[in-house]
N, C-alpha and C positions, 0 to 999 in steps of 0.2 A: 798248101795244106790248110784245111779248115780247122781253126782252133776251137776246142770245146769251151763252152761257157762254164764258169766256176762260181759256186754259191757257198754261203756260210750257213751251216745247219746246226752248229752247236757252239756254245760259249762257256768258259769257265775261268775263274780267277780266285786268287787269295792275295791280299795286298794290304797296305796300311789303312784303307777305308772299310774293308769288309772281307769276310771269309767266303763270299760267294758273289755272283753277278748281281742279284737283286739288291743286297745291302750296299754294294759298291755304287750302283747306279743311283740309289736314293741319296747316298752321301754326296756324290758328285753334283747332283742337281741342287742340293741344299747348300753347296759351297762349304762343305766341312773339311777341315784339315786333319790329316793323319799323322802329322809331325809331332813328336814328343821329345822331352828330355830323356836321355838315356840313363837308366839306373844301374848299369853295369859298373863294377868297381874300376875297371880299366878306363872308363870314360873320364875319370878325374885326371888322367895323365896325358890326354891329348887335347889339342886346341879347339876341337869341335865336339860338342856334347849333345847334339840333337840328331835325330834321324827318324825316318818313317818305318817303324817296326810293323810287321803284319798285325792286323787287328785280332786275328784268331791264330793261336800257336798251333803248329802241326800236331803236337802231342794231344790236342783236343779232338783231332779228326782221324789220324792214322793209327793203324795197329802198331803197338809199341815195338814189337819184335821186328816187324818189317822196317819200320822207320829207322831203327838203329843201323841198318845196312845202307842207308842213303844219306848223302850229304844234305844239308839244309836246302840247298838249291834244288835238289831232286825232290825233296819232300814237297816243296811248293809246287813244282811242276806236276807231280803225281796228283795232288789235290785238285789242281785246276783241270788236269786232263780227265780225271774221273768225272768231274762235273760236266765238262764239255761232251764227253762220250755219252753220258746219260741224257744230257739235254738234247743231243742229236737223235736220241731214240735208237741207238745202235746196239744196245745191250742184247736185244733179242733178234737182231737182223743177221741173216746168214750172208756173210761176205766172202768174196774171193780174196783171201788174205795175201796173195801174191800181188794184188792190186791195191793194197792198203799200205800207206807210207806214213812216216813221221818226219817232221822237220821242226825240231825244238832247239833253241839256241840259248847260250849263256855267254855273256861278255867276258867273265873272269873264270867261271867254272867253280870247282869245289874248293875254294880258297880256305874256308874254315877247316875242312878236313886236312888239307895240306899243312896248314900252320899248326894245328893241334898235334898232328903226328910228328912234325919236326920238333915241337916242344917235348914230346914224349921221348924222342930219340936223344935229345940233348940231356934231358934230366934223368932218364931211367935206362937208356941203352936201346940197342937195336931190337932186342926181343920184345920190347913194349910197343913197337910199331904195329899197327893193325894190319893183318893180312888182307883186309878189305880196303885198305887205303887207296890203292890205285883205281879199282872199280868205282870208288866213291868220288874221287877227286877229278877224274878225267872229264874234260868238257862235254863229251857226248853221253855222260851218264844219265842225265834227264831224258834225252831222246831214247837211249837204249832201254831204260826201265819202262818208259811208256810203251815202247814196242813190245816188250814182254807182256805188259798188261793187256794190250789190245790184240796181240798176236800178229803184228805187222810183219809181213815178209817181203814187202816192197822196199824201196829206198828209205833208209833211216839216216837222216842228216842232222848235223849240228853246226851250222854256220857260225863263225866267230868274227864279228866286225864291231867290237866294242859296243857302244850305245845304240848302234843300228842293227844289232844282231837279231832281235825279236822280229823286227819288220822284214829283215832279209829272209828269215825263215818262212814267213808268210809268202813272200815273193817266190821263194824256191818251191813251196807247195803249189802255188798257182801254176808255175811252169810245169811241174810234174803232171798235173791233171790236164792242162791245156795241150800238152804234147802227147797225151794218150798213154802215159806210163803208169797212171794210177787212177782209181775211181774216187778214193777217199784219202785225205791226208790230215793227220792231226798236227797242227802247227802252232808255234808261238815261241815264248821265251821265258826265262826265269833268272833270278839272281838272288844271292844271299851273301853280301859282302860287308855287312855291318860288323866289323871286327877292327881292333885297334890299328893293325898294320895298314890295310887299304885306306882306312879313314885318315890316318896320319899322313899317308902318301898323297892322297888327294888334297889334304890341307896344305902340305908343303909346296905343292905345285900351284897353290892359290885357286884351285877349282871349287872347293867347298866354301860356302858362306861361313864366316866366323862371327856373324851377328849373334850377340848374346842376349837378345831381347826375347819376347814371347815366341816360343818355337813355332806356333801356328802361323806367324806372320813373316817368317824368314824367307820362304820360297816365294819370290815376287817377280815372275817373268814380266818383262817389258817395263817395269817400274824404274824410275830414275834412281832409286835407292838400291837396286839389285846389286849383289856383290858375289854371286856364286850359287851353285846348286846345293840342294839338301839330298843326302843319300836316302834312298828307300829300298825296300826289298819286297819280293813276292813274284807272282807269275800270272801270265795271261795265256790262255790256250783257246784256239779256234778249231772247229772241225770244218774242213773244206771238202766239197764234193763237186763232181761234174753235175751240171744241172740235170742232165739226162738221168743219172743215177739217183739223184735226190727225188726227182719227180716220180720215178718208177716205183719208189718205195713209199711215196706219199709223205715225204719229210716236210716239216715246217721250215721255211726258208727265211732267214733274217735279211740278207742282202746279197748282192752280186759283187764278186771281186772283178773289177773291170780291167785293171791293168797295174803294172808296177814299173819302176825305173830304178836302176842302180848305177852309181857313178863314184868317182873318187876325186878329191881335190888335188892330190899331189902338191900340197902347199906346205903343210907342217904336220908333225906327228900328233900335236894336241890342239893347236889353234885352227879354227875354220878359216877358209878363204874369206877375208873381210868383205869381198864383193859378192860372195855367195854363188860363184859360177858353177861349182860342182853340184851343189844342191839344186840349182836351177836346171841343170841337165837331167838330174834324176826326176824332177817333177815333170819336165817336158816329156821324158821317155814314158812316164806313167800315163800321161794324157794321150800320147801318140799310140801306145800299145793298146789302150782301151778305146781308141777312136773317139776321144772326149773333146767336146767344144769347151774351152775355158769358161764360157758364159754359163755352162750348166753346173759349174762348181759353186756350191752355196755354203759349204762348211769346211773348215780345216782344223784338225787336231794337230797343233804345231808341236815341234820338238821342244822349242822354247824352254830352256832349262833354268833361266834366271842368271845367265852370265852376261857380262857387259857386251862382249863382241858378238857372241852367237845369236842373241835375240835380234840384234839389228840386221845381221846377215840374212836371217830367215825372212824378215820383212822384205828385203831386197829381192829375194828369190820369188816371193809370191807376186810382187809387182812385175817382175820380169816375165813370169809365166802366165799370169792371169790378166795382165794389162790393166786398163782402166777399171775393169770389173773387180780388181783386187780390193778396192775400197768398199765394195758392197758385200763381200764374203764375211760370214761370221767366223771369226778365228778364236780359238781358245787354247790354253795350256793347262791340261789337267795335272801337270807336275806341280802346279801351285798348291795342290791339295795332297797329292800322293808322294811328293818328292820324286827323285830320279831313280828308277829301277834299273838303270844301266842296260844290260842285255835283255831284261824283261820289259823295259819301258815301251818299246814299239808295239809289243803284243797286248799289254794292258790298254794302251791307247787305241789300239785297233778295236778292242771290245767296246770302249767308250764311243768310238766313231760309228760303229755299227748300231749301237743303241740310240745314238743321236739321229741316225737315219730312220730307225724304226719308230721312234716317238716324236720325231720332228722337234727336237729340243736340244739345244747346245748347253753343256755345262758352262759355268762361268770360269773366269780366271780370277781367283781371289788375291787379295793383297795388292791390287793394282790401284794405288792411290794417286800416283802422278805418272801418266803414261809418257814414255820417252818420246819427245817430239820427232826423233829420227825414225820412229815406227808408225807409219801412217796406215793403220789397220783398224777394222771395227772389232774391238775386243770387249765383249760384255762382261760386266762384273757381277751380274745376276744371271740366272738361267734365262735363255732367250729362245723364243719360238723360231723354228725354221720353216721355210716355205713348204706348202703342200705340193703334190704332183711329183713328177720325176725329179730326182736330184742326185748329185754326186758329192762325195766328201773325200777329202785327202787326209792321209795319215803320214806325217813326215818323221823321219828319224835320221840323226847324224851322229857320227862317232869318231873317237880318236883314230888316228891313221888316215883321216880324210874320208871315211866311209859315209855315203849318202844313199838313203833308200826312201822312196815315196810309193805308197800304195793307194790306189783309187778304189773306193767302194761306191756302189750305186743302189738305189732303191729297186725293188723287184716287183 
């Protein structure tokens, strides 16, 4: 069976660096950090007091009445999806809605809605629990609400693979179009988990950095002083289309989605395989499914969260899959600026990967003062030009449970 070619025609985001794609990209290239001290009263009672809050609050963008019916994670996803839909020029296009799908993920789901309603139950009784609680907190709420917005009557999916969820949603969308089941899929991820319980839980398992210095310097992937990730929030959304469908309507095309790979470590519920074998398989599968020569890969937006073990494992994966060429590839971790958006991370980083291809410019990894000698990669600390001509870029995501996803994008 001949597989359809899949392209990206729309982008949208809201995150700690900006409320849209343009402001986010400007901040990424400038090496700006979106990490701040938390001013919430509850922050005084937990060991970690920093995070990457969104730069633009949803209340500044969304209709107030509608927003009250959505969990914060859905609010982010709706903002990004509306941007991506408009960016793709689909507002006035007549579509076969049975061939329009959605694949939007969340790693944790509507946790703030769940916890606030539990507080209401304990303090005020069952009658004070919102009748909207379940439709707000369910993990597929962002995908479902986006489907209502765009009128999607094809498959509407919400994969949940922890920190790999957003990238897995993009992989799922790629498959839907390649297999001829959809012409257009709105894909990505979202997360809103800056709340005392998940933050305390991550801190207790030693996943979050407890560095109490300048918040903008704490997320430091591959640096010898790294000691854990910084939690972020927000969403990234892409519009994927078959190339045939996009060209028929004269759409502007950002990049091609060349291939994807999904695997699992089966090693530990939280820690990655220290040798990176599962992630290596995911990257190999992405290259194979896109018929990509490793020598054509010139850029990687790495998962690199700023954890001691995970950052080293990813370096091993890149050397195992790209061979001697790995040392020539420009590798970056935009989490150094945004923090870690969990289920939204892979999708936001896909936006950055696609823009890097478009502008032939890699964002830097900030706070990299002393690169770990165990990581033999070319990691620029300032924005770096990328090669002209045809090129491929990888976007990697790895999550608790051993989930591994790699997506390969190419110039068009």
